[in-house]
Each structure stands twice: as structure tokens, then as C-alpha cells.
N, CA, C and O atoms as a Tinker XYZ file with bonds, in Angstrom:
   436  protein
     1  N     90.683000  107.076000  105.936000    73     2
     2  CA    91.052000  108.807000  106.347000    64     1     3
     3  C     92.074000  109.111000  104.921000    63     2     4     5
     4  O     92.845000  108.358000  104.324000    81     3
     5  N     91.775000  110.260000  104.735000    73     3     6
     6  CA    92.089000  110.819000  103.311000    64     5     7
     7  C     93.109000  111.732000  103.970000    63     6     8     9
     8  O     92.895000  112.620000  104.795000    81     7
     9  N     94.551000  111.238000  103.308000    73     7    10
    10  CA    95.684000  112.217000  103.523000    64     9    11
    11  C     95.886000  113.181000  102.616000    63    10    12    13
    12  O     95.584000  112.914000  101.453000    81    11
    13  N     96.466000  114.580000  102.948000    73    11    14
    14  CA    96.927000  115.494000  101.988000    64    13    15
    15  C     98.474000  115.043000  101.326000    63    14    16    17
    16  O     99.386000  115.847000  101.522000    81    15
    17  N     98.692000  114.155000  100.781000    73    15    18
    18  CA   100.332000  113.606000  100.493000    64    17    19
    19  C    100.521000  114.331000   99.301000    63    18    20    21
    20  O     99.765000  114.490000   98.343000    81    19
    21  N    101.923000  114.838000   99.572000    73    19    22
    22  CA   102.514000  115.553000   98.092000    64    21    23
    23  C    102.379000  114.481000   97.006000    63    22    24    25
    24  O    102.455000  113.272000   97.227000    81    23
    25  N    102.144000  115.124000   95.646000    73    23    26
    26  CA   101.784000  114.424000   94.664000    64    25    27
    27  C    102.507000  113.204000   94.696000    63    26    28    29
    28  O    101.841000  112.194000   94.924000    81    27
    29  N    104.108000  113.041000   94.460000    73    27    30
    30  CA   104.844000  111.913000   94.129000    64    29    31
    31  C    104.476000  110.627000   95.071000    63    30    32    33
    32  O    104.665000  109.453000   94.752000    81    31
    33  N    103.876000  111.127000   96.377000    73    31    34
    34  CA   104.093000  110.455000   97.487000    64    33    35
    35  C    102.638000  109.700000   97.258000    63    34    36    37
    36  O    102.469000  108.481000   97.281000    81    35
    37  N    101.648000  110.691000   97.036000    73    35    38
    38  CA   100.124000  110.054000   96.745000    64    37    39
    39  C    100.043000  108.938000   95.399000    63    38    40    41
    40  O     99.223000  108.020000   95.439000    81    39
    41  N    101.114000  109.140000   94.033000    73    39    42
    42  CA   101.259000  108.246000   93.265000    64    41    43
    43  C    102.126000  107.010000   93.544000    63    42    44    45
    44  O    101.999000  105.976000   92.888000    81    43
    45  N    103.106000  107.171000   94.648000    73    43    46
    46  CA   103.626000  106.123000   95.004000    64    45    47
    47  C    102.480000  105.023000   95.804000    63    46    48    49
    48  O    102.189000  103.944000   95.287000    81    47
    49  N    102.040000  105.368000   96.802000    73    47    50
    50  CA   101.164000  104.768000   97.635000    64    49    51
    51  C     99.806000  103.964000   96.842000    63    50    52    53
    52  O     99.393000  102.824000   97.052000    81    51
    53  N     99.235000  105.107000   95.762000    73    51    54
    54  CA    98.172000  104.645000   95.070000    64    53    55
    55  C     98.722000  103.273000   94.212000    63    54    56    57
    56  O     97.980000  102.303000   94.053000    81    55
    57  N    100.259000  103.318000   93.626000    73    55    58
    58  CA   100.539000  102.498000   92.753000    64    57    59
    59  C    100.774000  100.729000   93.548000    63    58    60    61
    60  O    100.570000   99.592000   93.121000    81    59
    61  N    101.194000  101.180000   94.611000    73    59    62
    62  CA   101.761000  100.133000   95.512000    64    61    63
    63  C    100.285000   99.353000   95.891000    63    62    64    65
    64  O    100.165000   98.130000   95.836000    81    63
    65  N     99.127000  100.337000   96.306000    73    63    66
    66  CA    97.902000   99.582000   96.274000    64    65    67
    67  C     97.534000   98.379000   95.147000    63    66    68    69
    68  O     97.027000   97.287000   95.407000    81    67
    69  N     97.849000   98.782000   94.096000    73    67    70
    70  CA    97.779000   98.046000   93.067000    64    69    71
    71  C     98.872000   96.983000   92.572000    63    70    72    73
    72  O     98.821000   96.182000   91.638000    81    71
    73  N     99.830000   97.231000   93.464000    73    71    74
    74  CA   101.047000   96.109000   93.241000    64    73    75
    75  C    101.600000   96.717000   91.997000    63    74    76    77
    76  O    102.125000   95.889000   91.251000    81    75
    77  N    101.612000   97.560000   91.715000    73    75    78
    78  CA   102.074000   98.397000   90.092000    64    77    79
    79  C    103.693000   98.873000   90.163000    63    78    80    81
    80  O    103.987000  100.022000   90.495000    81    79
    81  N    104.581000   97.989000   89.858000    73    79    82
    82  CA   105.923000   98.150000   90.293000    64    81    83
    83  C    106.109000   99.415000   89.253000    63    82    84    85
    84  O    106.328000  100.529000   89.730000    81    83
    85  N    106.043000   99.282000   88.214000    73    83    86
    86  CA   106.093000  100.742000   87.378000    64    85    87
    87  C    105.595000  102.014000   87.807000    63    86    88    89
    88  O    106.139000  103.105000   87.642000    81    87
    89  N    104.682000  101.808000   88.283000    73    87    90
    90  CA   103.959000  103.258000   88.805000    64    89    91
    91  C    104.565000  103.290000   90.320000    63    90    92    93
    92  O    104.282000  104.349000   90.880000    81    91
    93  N    105.251000  102.482000   91.039000    73    91    94
    94  CA   105.664000  102.839000   92.322000    64    93    95
    95  C    107.027000  103.383000   91.957000    63    94    96    97
    96  O    107.465000  104.229000   92.736000    81    95
    97  N    107.749000  103.072000   90.964000    73    95    98
    98  CA   108.965000  103.614000   90.237000    64    97    99
    99  C    108.738000  105.034000   90.042000    63    98   100   101
   100  O    109.348000  105.847000   90.737000    81    99
   101  N    107.868000  105.416000   89.107000    73    99   102
   102  CA   107.896000  106.522000   88.258000    64   101   103
   103  C    108.014000  107.722000   89.385000    63   102   104   105
   104  O    108.919000  108.509000   89.106000    81   103
   105  N    107.409000  107.983000   90.407000    73   103   106
   106  CA   107.778000  109.195000   91.293000    64   105   107
   107  C    109.048000  109.406000   91.848000    63   106   108   109
   108  O    109.470000  110.408000   92.426000    81   107
   109  N    109.822000  107.929000   91.511000    73   107   110
   110  CA   111.620000  108.320000   92.069000    64   109   111
   111  C    112.241000  109.016000   90.982000    63   110   112   113
   112  O    111.891000  108.905000   89.807000    81   111
   113  N    113.258000  109.802000   91.445000    73   111   114
   114  CA   114.458000  110.349000   90.539000    64   113   115
   115  C    115.012000  108.732000   90.208000    63   114   116   117
   116  O    114.744000  107.682000   90.792000    81   115
   117  N    115.859000  108.992000   89.068000    73   115   118
   118  CA   116.530000  108.349000   88.450000    64   117   119
   119  C    117.465000  107.461000   89.305000    63   118   120   121
   120  O    117.641000  106.243000   89.330000    81   119
   121  N    118.122000  108.722000   90.151000    73   119   122
   122  CA   119.403000  108.306000   91.127000    64   121   123
   123  C    118.886000  108.188000   92.583000    63   122   124   125
   124  O    119.690000  108.324000   93.505000    81   123
   125  N    117.649000  107.954000   92.814000    73   123   126
   126  CA   117.042000  107.944000   93.927000    64   125   127
   127  C    117.949000  106.819000   95.080000    63   126   128   129
   128  O    118.929000  106.193000   94.678000    81   127
   129  N    117.531000  106.722000   96.267000    73   127   130
   130  CA   118.031000  106.231000   97.288000    64   129   131
   131  C    117.055000  105.918000   97.915000    63   130   132   133
   132  O    116.204000  106.746000   98.239000    81   131
   133  N    116.966000  104.298000   98.294000    73   131   134
   134  CA   115.988000  103.531000   99.275000    64   133   135
   135  C    116.824000  102.998000  100.217000    63   134   136   137
   136  O    117.747000  102.272000   99.847000    81   135
   137  N    116.597000  103.315000  101.728000    73   135   138
   138  CA   117.081000  102.831000  102.707000    64   137   139
   139  C    116.194000  101.843000  103.233000    63   138   140   141
   140  O    115.320000  102.418000  103.882000    81   139
   141  N    116.032000  100.520000  103.234000    73   139   142
   142  CA   114.795000   99.665000  103.658000    64   141   143
   143  C    115.678000   98.890000  104.842000    63   142   144   145
   144  O    116.753000   98.312000  104.685000    81   143
   145  N    114.966000   99.036000  105.986000    73   143   146
   146  CA   115.491000   98.440000  107.171000    64   145   147
   147  C    117.259000   98.081000  107.169000    63   146   148   149
   148  O    117.939000   97.073000  107.363000    81   147
   149  N    117.504000   99.408000  106.861000    73   147   150
   150  CA   119.068000   99.323000  106.961000    64   149   151
   151  C    119.854000   99.173000  105.793000    63   150   152   153
   152  O    120.936000   99.756000  105.729000    81   151
   153  N    119.290000   98.192000  104.497000    73   151   154
   154  CA   119.933000   97.890000  103.444000    64   153   155
   155  C    119.481000   99.327000  102.683000    63   154   156   157
   156  O    118.469000  100.004000  102.861000    81   155
   157  N    120.798000   99.568000  101.622000    73   155   158
   158  CA   120.645000  100.669000  100.730000    64   157   159
   159  C    120.493000  100.326000   99.316000    63   158   160   161
   160  O    121.416000   99.672000   98.830000    81   159
   161  N    119.439000  100.659000   98.507000    73   159   162
   162  CA   119.104000  100.472000   97.250000    64   161   163
   163  C    119.628000  101.738000   96.448000    63   162   164   165
   164  O    119.267000  102.812000   96.930000    81   163
   165  N    120.301000  101.791000   95.473000    73   163   166
   166  CA   121.065000  102.990000   94.785000    64   165   167
   167  C    120.230000  103.280000   93.622000    63   166   168   169
   168  O    120.423000  102.233000   93.003000    81   167
   169  N    119.677000  103.756000   93.109000    73   167   170
   170  CA   118.979000  104.037000   91.466000    64   169   171
   171  C    117.558000  103.279000   91.279000    63   170   172   173
   172  O    117.121000  102.508000   92.133000    81   171
   173  N    116.903000  103.574000   90.102000    73   171   174
   174  CA   116.105000  102.804000   89.751000    64   173   175
   175  C    116.107000  101.580000   89.787000    63   174   176   177
   176  O    115.308000  101.042000   90.555000    81   175
   177  N    117.098000  100.662000   88.884000    73   175   178
   178  CA   117.244000   99.573000   88.781000    64   177   179
   179  C    116.988000   98.699000   90.235000    63   178   180   181
   180  O    116.082000   97.878000   90.379000    81   179
   181  N    118.211000   99.145000   91.497000    73   179   182
   182  CA   118.273000   98.433000   92.441000    64   181   183
   183  C    116.562000   98.649000   93.157000    63   182   184   185
   184  O    115.978000   97.688000   93.657000    81   183
   185  N    116.035000   99.826000   93.102000    73   183   186
   186  CA   114.819000   99.999000   93.762000    64   185   187
   187  C    113.917000   99.078000   93.468000    63   186   188   189
   188  O    113.141000   98.578000   94.282000    81   187
   189  N    114.015000   98.717000   91.816000    73   187   190
   190  CA   113.073000   97.759000   91.100000    64   189   191
   191  C    112.992000   96.372000   91.661000    63   190   192   193
   192  O    111.996000   95.761000   92.049000    81   191
   193  N    114.400000   95.958000   91.620000    73   191   194
   194  CA   114.648000   94.786000   92.460000    64   193   195
   195  C    114.177000   94.562000   93.752000    63   194   196   197
   196  O    113.475000   93.573000   93.965000    81   195
   197  N    114.483000   95.390000   94.702000    73   195   198
   198  CA   113.512000   95.475000   95.965000    64   197   199
   199  C    112.432000   95.494000   95.925000    63   198   200   201
   200  O    111.843000   94.874000   96.810000    81   199
   201  N    111.720000   96.131000   95.000000    73   199   202
   202  CA   110.324000   96.141000   94.994000    64   201   203
   203  C    109.795000   94.677000   94.634000    63   202   204   205
   204  O    108.910000   94.080000   95.247000    81   203
   205  N    110.630000   94.129000   93.326000    73   203   206
   206  CA   110.304000   92.630000   93.163000    64   205   207
   207  C    110.427000   91.410000   93.898000    63   206   208   209
   208  O    109.752000   90.385000   93.803000    81   207
   209  N    111.441000   91.692000   94.684000    73   207   210
   210  CA   111.894000   90.568000   95.596000    64   209   211
   211  C    111.311000   90.710000   96.780000    63   210   212   213
   212  O    111.130000   89.676000   97.422000    81   211
   213  N    110.908000   91.902000   97.318000    73   211   214
   214  CA   110.320000   92.132000   98.825000    64   213   215
   215  C    109.005000   92.930000   98.933000    63   214   216   217
   216  O    108.485000   93.142000  100.028000    81   215
   217  N    108.459000   93.386000   97.722000    73   215   218
   218  CA   106.912000   93.776000   97.966000    64   217   219
   219  C    105.820000   93.045000   97.263000    63   218   220   221
   220  O    104.664000   93.068000   97.685000    81   219
   221  N    106.215000   92.330000   96.084000    73   219   222
   222  CA   105.237000   91.888000   95.211000    64   221   223
   223  C    105.005000   90.564000   95.611000    63   222   224   225
   224  O    103.877000   90.081000   95.704000    81   223
   225  N    106.221000   89.867000   95.888000    73   223   226
   226  CA   105.839000   88.289000   96.323000    64   225   227
   227  C    105.244000   88.271000   97.652000    63   226   228   229
   228  O    104.816000   87.177000   98.022000    81   227
   229  N    105.125000   89.317000   98.489000    73   227   230
   230  CA   104.369000   89.431000   99.887000    64   229   231
   231  C    103.080000   89.906000   99.634000    63   230   232   233
   232  O    102.254000   89.686000  100.520000    81   231
   233  N    102.648000   90.607000   98.464000    73   231   234
   234  CA   101.607000   91.591000   98.257000    64   233   235
   235  C    101.583000   92.532000   99.505000    63   234   236   237
   236  O    100.607000   92.515000  100.255000    81   235
   237  N    102.857000   93.509000   99.776000    73   235   238
   238  CA   102.764000   94.123000  100.820000    64   237   239
   239  C    102.362000   95.741000  100.360000    63   238   240   241
   240  O    102.900000   96.544000   99.597000    81   239
   241  N    101.279000   95.784000  101.123000    73   239   242
   242  CA   100.513000   97.030000  100.664000    64   241   243
   243  C    100.467000   98.092000  101.801000    63   242   244   245
   244  O     99.719000   97.768000  102.724000    81   243
   245  N    101.097000   99.278000  101.940000    73   243   246
   246  CA   101.211000  100.338000  102.933000    64   245   247
   247  C     99.786000  100.911000  102.715000    63   246   248   249
   248  O     99.154000  101.047000  101.667000    81   247
   249  N     99.509000  101.159000  103.786000    73   247   250
   250  CA    98.379000  101.856000  103.955000    64   249   251
   251  C     98.745000  103.091000  105.196000    63   250   252   253
   252  O     98.818000  102.893000  106.408000    81   251
   253  N     98.900000  104.127000  104.610000    73   251   254
   254  CA    99.117000  105.818000  105.414000    64   253   255
   255  C     98.100000  105.981000  106.425000    63   254   256   257
   256  O     96.941000  105.684000  106.136000    81   255
   257  N     98.390000  106.418000  107.583000    73   255   258
   258  CA    97.667000  106.967000  108.403000    64   257   259
   259  C     97.573000  107.965000  109.101000    63   258   260   261
   260  O     96.594000  108.345000  109.743000    81   259
   261  N     99.057000  108.644000  108.960000    73   259   262
   262  CA    99.248000  109.683000  109.241000    64   261   263
   263  C    100.872000  110.416000  108.381000    63   262   264   265
   264  O    101.869000  109.881000  107.895000    81   263
   265  N    100.451000  111.766000  108.537000    73   263   266
   266  CA   101.769000  112.471000  107.745000    64   265   267
   267  C    102.186000  113.569000  108.379000    63   266   268   269
   268  O    101.293000  114.125000  109.018000    81   267
   269  N    103.392000  114.144000  108.428000    73   267   270
   270  CA   103.945000  115.199000  108.923000    64   269   271
   271  C    105.321000  115.646000  108.358000    63   270   272   273
   272  O    106.262000  114.880000  108.149000    81   271
   273  N    105.317000  116.774000  108.174000    73   271   274
   274  CA   106.489000  117.235000  107.997000    64   273   275
   275  C    107.762000  117.551000  109.255000    63   274   276   277
   276  O    107.521000  118.224000  110.257000    81   275
   277  N    109.126000  116.922000  108.962000    73   275   278
   278  CA   110.012000  116.760000  110.001000    64   277   279
   279  C    111.380000  116.711000  109.458000    63   278   280   281
   280  O    111.967000  115.777000  108.912000    81   279
   281  N    111.835000  118.124000  109.770000    73   279   282
   282  CA   113.369000  118.334000  109.571000    64   281   283
   283  C    113.756000  118.236000  107.814000    63   282   284   285
   284  O    114.801000  117.843000  107.295000    81   283
   285  N    112.785000  118.632000  107.312000    73   283   286
   286  CA   113.011000  118.966000  105.589000    64   285   287
   287  C    112.533000  117.785000  105.089000    63   286   288   289
   288  O    112.731000  117.706000  103.876000    81   287
   289  N    111.766000  116.472000  105.748000    73   287   290
   290  CA   111.436000  115.444000  105.075000    64   289   291
   291  C    109.738000  115.308000  105.422000    63   290   292   293
   292  O    109.149000  115.721000  106.421000    81   291
   293  N    109.253000  114.671000  104.378000    73   291   294
   294  CA   107.988000  114.320000  104.932000    64   293   295
   295  C    107.809000  112.582000  105.411000    63   294   296   297
   296  O    108.158000  111.682000  104.646000    81   295
   297  N    107.301000  112.355000  106.587000    73   295   298
   298  CA   106.936000  111.196000  107.356000    64   297   299
   299  C    105.477000  110.883000  107.209000    63   298   300   301
   300  O    104.469000  111.501000  107.552000    81   299
   301  N    105.670000  109.709000  106.580000    73   299   302
   302  CA   104.256000  109.257000  106.414000    64   301   303
   303  C    104.405000  107.709000  107.275000    63   302   304   305
   304  O    105.349000  106.944000  107.076000    81   303
   305  N    103.343000  107.448000  108.201000    73   303   306
   306  CA   103.106000  106.071000  108.782000    64   305   307
   307  C    102.091000  105.670000  108.790000    63   306   308   309
   308  O    101.061000  106.324000  108.633000    81   307
   309  N    102.214000  104.135000  109.036000    73   307   310
   310  CA   100.822000  103.448000  108.844000    64   309   311
   311  C    101.392000  101.852000  108.714000    63   310   312   313
   312  O    102.575000  101.515000  108.736000    81   311
   313  N    100.242000  100.996000  108.575000    73   311   314
   314  CA   100.376000   99.732000  108.577000    64   313   315
   315  C    100.594000   99.224000  106.992000    63   314   316   317
   316  O     99.924000   99.700000  106.075000    81   315
   317  N    101.483000   98.332000  106.817000    73   315   318
   318  CA   101.591000   97.456000  106.129000    64   317   319
   319  C    100.820000   95.965000  105.898000    63   318   320   321
   320  O    101.015000   95.054000  106.703000    81   319
   321  N    100.127000   95.832000  104.988000    73   319   322
   322  CA    99.236000   94.527000  104.911000    64   321   323
   323  C     99.599000   93.532000  103.965000    63   322   324   325
   324  O     99.985000   93.924000  102.864000    81   323
   325  N     99.543000   92.268000  104.206000    73   323   326
   326  CA   100.426000   91.274000  102.993000    64   325   327
   327  C    100.365000   89.909000  103.664000    63   326   328   329
   328  O     99.773000   89.647000  104.711000    81   327
   329  N    101.155000   88.978000  102.805000    73   327   330
   330  CA   101.437000   87.812000  103.181000    64   329   331
   331  C    102.982000   87.532000  103.439000    63   330   332   333
   332  O    103.857000   87.050000  102.719000    81   331
   333  N    102.980000   88.046000  104.813000    73   331   334
   334  CA   104.187000   88.189000  105.497000    64   333   335
   335  C    104.249000   88.095000  107.047000    63   334   336   337
   336  O    103.375000   88.764000  107.599000    81   335
   337  N    105.073000   87.425000  107.857000    73   335   338
   338  CA   104.978000   87.207000  109.248000    64   337   339
   339  C    104.681000   88.434000  109.842000    63   338   340   341
   340  O    105.357000   89.402000  109.496000    81   339
   341  N    103.500000   88.625000  110.948000    73   339   342
   342  CA   103.386000   89.557000  111.572000    64   341   343
   343  C    102.551000   90.768000  111.023000    63   342   344   345
   344  O    102.360000   91.824000  111.625000    81   343
   345  N    101.982000   90.359000  109.497000    73   343   346
   346  CA   101.180000   91.215000  109.028000    64   345   347
   347  C     99.939000   91.476000  110.082000    63   346   348   349
   348  O     99.500000   90.593000  110.819000    81   347
   349  N     99.367000   93.038000  110.029000    73   347   350
   350  CA   100.282000   93.903000  109.494000    64   349   351
   351  C    101.353000   94.409000  110.349000    63   350   352   353
   352  O    101.318000   94.075000  111.533000    81   351
   353  N    102.142000   95.036000  110.009000    73   351   354
   354  CA   103.294000   95.812000  110.568000    64   353   355
   355  C    103.077000   97.193000  110.357000    63   354   356   357
   356  O    102.501000   97.610000  109.352000    81   355
   357  N    103.615000   98.100000  111.472000    73   355   358
   358  CA   103.116000   99.437000  111.063000    64   357   359
   359  C    104.915000   99.914000  110.679000    63   358   360   361
   360  O    105.945000   99.550000  111.247000    81   359
   361  N    104.736000  100.762000  109.611000    73   359   362
   362  CA   105.838000  101.226000  109.197000    64   361   363
   363  C    106.048000  102.999000  109.051000    63   362   364   365
   364  O    105.145000  103.786000  108.766000    81   363
   365  N    107.556000  103.368000  109.343000    73   363   366
   366  CA   107.525000  104.870000  108.900000    64   365   367
   367  C    108.173000  105.094000  108.010000    63   366   368   369
   368  O    109.382000  104.916000  108.158000    81   367
   369  N    107.700000  105.553000  106.770000    73   367   370
   370  CA   108.485000  106.214000  105.734000    64   369   371
   371  C    108.829000  107.497000  105.576000    63   370   372   373
   372  O    107.959000  108.328000  105.314000    81   371
   373  N    110.335000  107.901000  105.731000    73   371   374
   374  CA   110.581000  109.213000  105.749000    64   373   375
   375  C    111.058000  109.502000  104.131000    63   374   376   377
   376  O    111.886000  108.782000  103.573000    81   375
   377  N    110.457000  110.573000  103.522000    73   375   378
   378  CA   110.646000  110.791000  102.090000    64   377   379
   379  C    111.284000  112.134000  102.096000    63   378   380   381
   380  O    110.836000  113.013000  102.832000    81   379
   381  N    112.188000  112.321000  101.408000    73   379   382
   382  CA   112.828000  113.495000  100.630000    64   381   383
   383  C    112.505000  113.859000   99.337000    63   382   384   385
   384  O    112.639000  113.023000   98.443000    81   383
   385  N    112.052000  115.107000   99.061000    73   383   386
   386  CA   111.469000  115.487000   97.929000    64   385   387
   387  C    112.392000  116.799000   97.300000    63   386   388   389
   388  O    112.791000  117.805000   97.886000    81   387
   389  N    112.596000  116.303000   95.620000    73   387   390
   390  CA   113.485000  117.315000   95.124000    64   389   391
   391  C    112.808000  117.305000   93.661000    63   390   392   393
   392  O    112.538000  116.373000   92.903000    81   391
   393  N    112.663000  118.488000   93.571000    73   391   394
   394  CA   112.133000  118.958000   91.947000    64   393   395
   395  C    110.744000  118.042000   91.714000    63   394   396   397
   396  O    110.364000  117.952000   90.547000    81   395
   397  N    110.077000  117.456000   92.599000    73   395   398
   398  CA   108.750000  117.122000   92.229000    64   397   399
   399  C    108.639000  115.463000   92.433000    63   398   400   401
   400  O    107.667000  114.720000   92.299000    81   399
   401  N    110.254000  115.136000   92.872000    73   399   402
   402  CA   110.534000  113.542000   92.569000    64   401   403
   403  C    110.699000  113.235000   94.053000    63   402   404   405
   404  O    110.763000  114.044000   94.979000    81   403
   405  N    110.756000  111.894000   94.092000    73   403   406
   406  CA   111.254000  111.338000   95.608000    64   405   407
   407  C    112.929000  111.282000   95.332000    63   406   408   409
   408  O    113.405000  110.666000   94.378000    81   407
   409  N    113.589000  111.886000   96.139000    73   407   410
   410  CA   114.825000  111.824000   96.171000    64   409   411
   411  C    115.552000  110.578000   97.108000    63   410   412   413
   412  O    116.470000  109.870000   96.694000    81   411
   413  N    115.107000  110.507000   98.072000    73   411   414
   414  CA   115.021000  109.557000   99.244000    64   413   415
   415  C    114.227000  108.947000   99.567000    63   414   416   417
   416  O    113.201000  109.526000   99.207000    81   415
   417  N    113.860000  107.615000  100.313000    73   415   418
   418  CA   113.146000  106.969000  100.899000    64   417   419
   419  C    113.732000  106.364000  101.990000    63   418   420   421
   420  O    114.628000  105.583000  101.669000    81   419
   421  N    113.514000  106.469000  103.239000    73   419   422
   422  CA   114.078000  105.755000  104.187000    64   421   423
   423  C    112.913000  104.809000  105.228000    63   422   424   425
   424  O    112.089000  105.365000  105.955000    81   423
   425  N    113.033000  103.610000  105.129000    73   423   426
   426  CA   111.553000  102.721000  105.817000    64   425   427
   427  C    112.082000  102.027000  106.495000    63   426   428   429
   428  O    112.988000  101.244000  106.208000    81   427
   429  N    111.389000  102.294000  107.901000    73   427   430
   430  CA   111.620000  101.407000  109.116000    64   429   431
   431  C    110.358000  101.012000  109.818000    63   430   432   433
   432  O    109.229000  101.365000  109.477000    81   431
   433  N    110.686000  100.189000  110.908000    73   431   434
   434  CA   109.589000   99.651000  111.270000    64   433   435
   435  C    109.151000  100.307000  112.863000    63   434   436
   436  O    108.121000   99.933000  113.422000    81   435
């Protein structure tokens, strides 16, 4: 299924499929915030650490299968596959964009 994702989100998803940390970081603003399962990561250095510690080692690849607009956010849902317990797990990614870049991303199960 091909989704019509805004450019920064499509870039993030494509880089994630390659497990490319630099590519995943590129669509984020320098002071972006990621909230992953209640933990807050502020700025690209903290987001890089999150990706290097929790995404790359388990080869977690997010495969979005739905997208919708909700309250000013772009909500993308789908499974993530990888080498982690319970794989695949279904995730909800709630993105807020500003000036063509990801300002915030909240990830929930």
C-alpha cells in the first residue's frame, strides 16, 4: 500500500527502512522533540542517541499502513518489525510539522 505522506515523513520512513540514522534525523528540526513511550528526547543529539540505542540494535523498521490528519498532527499507524520481543508490534506515530520539518513526534503502541 502506497501512502501519501508529507515529504519529511516519507523521508523518515524511507531512511528507517535502510536503518540510516543520519537519514532519519535529517527531516527533524534541530530542536525537535520525540516522545517515545513517555520518554522525552529533545534536540537532534538526544534523538540520535534514541535511534542508536533503541532502533538500530533491534533493526526496528516501521511500515506505515494508514495516515490521517488529526488536531493539527499527521497520524501515521502501522507495524514495526525487528529483532525485539513481540515483533511485529503496531505503533502510532503522531507528527507535528513546522516549516517543512518534523517539530515533534510522539510514538505510542
